N, C-alpha and C positions, 0 to 999 in steps of 0.2 A: 504493500500500500504506500502511495506517495505521501511523504510528510512535507506539507507546505512550508513548515518552519525551516526545512533544510533545502529549500529551493533558492535559486539565484534571483535577487531583486535588483532592479535597475531604475535609474532616473537619468535622463539627459538634462543635466542642470542648466547647461548653456551651450548653444551651438550657433555659430555665425561668424562673419568676418570680424566681429567685435570681441569674440572670446569663446573659448571652448572648454567645457568641463563635463565629464560623465561620471556617474557614481554607480559602482557595482558592489553588491553585498552577498556574501555567503555566511554560513555559520562561523567559519574560521577567520574570514577576512572582510574588511571594509576598505574599498579601493577607490581611488580617483584616477581617471585617465585624463591627463592634462590639467593645467591650472592657469588658464588664459585670461583670468580676471584678477582683480585685486583680492587679497586675502579676506578683507571684510565682506566683499560681495559674495565670495564663495561660502563663507560662514553663514551669511544670510540665506543663500539658496539651500544650503544643507538644512538649516532650521526650518525652511518652508516645507520640507518633506519629512520633518520630525527626526532628523538625524543630526549628529554632532561631529565636528572635526576631531574632537577628543578621542573618538573611536576609530578613526581612519588609521590604518597601519601600513598602507602601500600607496604610492603615487607613481604612476607610469607616465613617462613623457614621450610624446610622439616625435617631436622635433623642437628646435630652438626658437622658432618664430614666436613673437611675444603674445599673439592671440592663443598660444598653447602653453606658454612657459612663464607668463608674467609673475605669478605668485609662487613658483616652485621654491625659490629660496626662502621667501617669507614664511610659507607654511612649514617647511622643513625645520626652520629655526624656532618657530612658535610651538610646534608639536614634535618633540624629539622622538616620539614613538614611531614616526613615519619613516619607512624605508623608501627611498626614491630610486627608480629604475629608469635607465636610458642607455642607449648604445654609446660607445666611446666617442665617436665623432660629434654626437649631440652634446655630451658632457663638455667636450672641448669648446664647442661653438657657443654654448650658453654660459660658460664660466663667468665671464666679465659682467653679464647683465643680471644674473640671479644672485651674485654675491657668494660668500663662503658658506658651505654646508659641511657639518662634521663628517669626517671620512667614514665613520661607522654607519652613517645613514645613506651613503652613496653606493649604488650597486650597478653593475653592468648587465644589460639585457641585450645581447647581440641580435641583429636582424635574422629572420628566417630560422627561428629556434623555438622549441616548445620547452617551457619551464614549468615544473610542478611546484605548487605552493599548498600542500595539504589537500584541501577539498576542491581546488580549482587548478586547472591547467591553462596556461596562457601561451598562445602562439603568436609570435611576432612575424611580420612580413614587411619587407622593404617596399616602398612606393616611389614613384617617379615625381619628385618635387624639388624645387630649387632651394633645398636646405642641405645641411652637411650630410645627413643620412636619415631622411624621414622614414618612420616605420609605424605601422598601426597593428591592431591586435584582434585576435579571436579568442574569446573567453569560453572555456569548456567546463561545465559543471553538471554532473549526473546526466550525461547524454543530451544535454541541452547546450546550445552555442549562441553566443552573442558577438556580432562583428561590428567594429567601428572602422570605417574607411572614408577618410576625407583627404584633402590636400594632395591630390595626385592628378597628373595630366592625362593619364590613361591607366587602365587596369590590364595587367599581363595575364597570359594564360595560366601561369603559375599561381597568381593570386586568385583567379577564378576557381582553381582547383582547391585552394585552401578554404575559401569562404563559401563554397557551394552549399546550398540548402541549410543555411543557418536558421535558427528559430526567430531571431530578430536582427535587424540591421540598423545602423546609422550610416547612411550613404550620402555622399556629397552631391548636391545640386547647387553649385555655387552661383552661376550667372545665367542670364538669358543672353544669348549671343548678340541679338540685335540691340539690346539695351547697352551691352558692353561696347559694341562697335560705334554706336552713336553718342556715347557718353563723353564726359569731360576728361577721362584719363588720358595721359599722353600715349601716343601710339606704341612706344616702347613697353609701357606697362600692359597695354592691351595684348600685345604680342606675347608677353611673359605669361599672362593669365591663360591665354588660349593655347599655349605651347604644350608639348609633352611633359614639361616639368612644371605645369601650372595647376589649373583646377578643372574639374569636370563641370560642364554646363548642365542645364536642366535636361536637355536631350541626351547628353552623355550618361547622366545618372540613370535615366529611364532605360536606355539601352543596356547599361551594365546590370541593372536589376533583372532584366529579362534573361540575362545569361546565368544568373546565380539563384534566383528564387526557386524554392523546391516545395514539396508537399508539407514539410515541417515549418515553413516560414509563416509566422503569424503576425508579426509587427515590422513595419518599415518606417523609419524616421527620416524625413528629408532634412539633411544636415548641411551645415557650413554655408548658409545662404548669404550672399553679398548684400551689404546694406545699400550699395550704390548701383549695382547692376542686376538687381533682381527684386521681386516682391513675393511675399508669401503666396498670394492667390495664384499668381502666374506659375510659380514653381509647382505648386500642388496640381493645378489644372493640366500643365504640360505632362507631368509624370503620370497622373491618373489616366489621362486620355490615351497616351501611348501604350500604357499597360492594358487598358480595356480594349483598345483596337487590336491587340494581339492575344485576346482571350484570357487575360489574367484576371482573377477574381478579386478586384479591388472592393473592399468592404464586405466581402463574403468569405473568401479564403484567407484573407489577411487584411489588417488595418493599415492604411497609409496615413501617417501622422506628421504634423508640422512640428518644428522646433523653434525656440526663441532664445535670444541672448539674455533677456531680462527675467524670464519665467521658466522654472523647472517643469519638466514633464512629470506627470503623476507617477509615483513609485509603483512599478508593476512587477509581478512575479512571473518568471519565465518557466 
């Protein structure tokens, strides 16, 4: 018989170009993936889902960009029970911006590796992004899996193999291509965003989902939406329409959910 108290619980605390934080909970661990807001804002978001930073024991960092790493140093120093994990190039790249962290809290999590932490296995996979070595994660607990994948210009066949048929996803739909092309960004920045080391567009995100959604998939969060080159309704409509046109059961087989920088998603059980 399944014991709900021993399930994995998740909240997308914040997702967007302004900051990214995800909370994952098992019996043995309370985990943050990224800390791209101020420490105070993260504490408030945790409180909004009736959780406390005092209980968090792990912080995984995807890459050094500030919308993912802003409070890494602050939280590590404020909460000495937290073990922080990142690959070596990411540690090297964010060293000056996050400040000193006690060596006993610093841990190396190489890309393309599975590490066991008691009741949860975490698999890292390298992505194509203009960072020192960006990587994201697949969380495995009691035959359930939760994937976070943003900040990549494209998804390789290897990654599709890793993330196939997860129970829940946070997947990037960063920009609407036409909004980006006609917007105020300099052309060099537009090229960066649209490149293979940039970000997935709404259409890219939808096409990627069609490659990896399986029978076990029950929740999909539209993640890392740009504040300047996208809007919530457009991203949702684009993804939902493309999935429905290809006979995917949006709203019946799985829920398609929006994310926000300012408001945490409801804590759910996987």
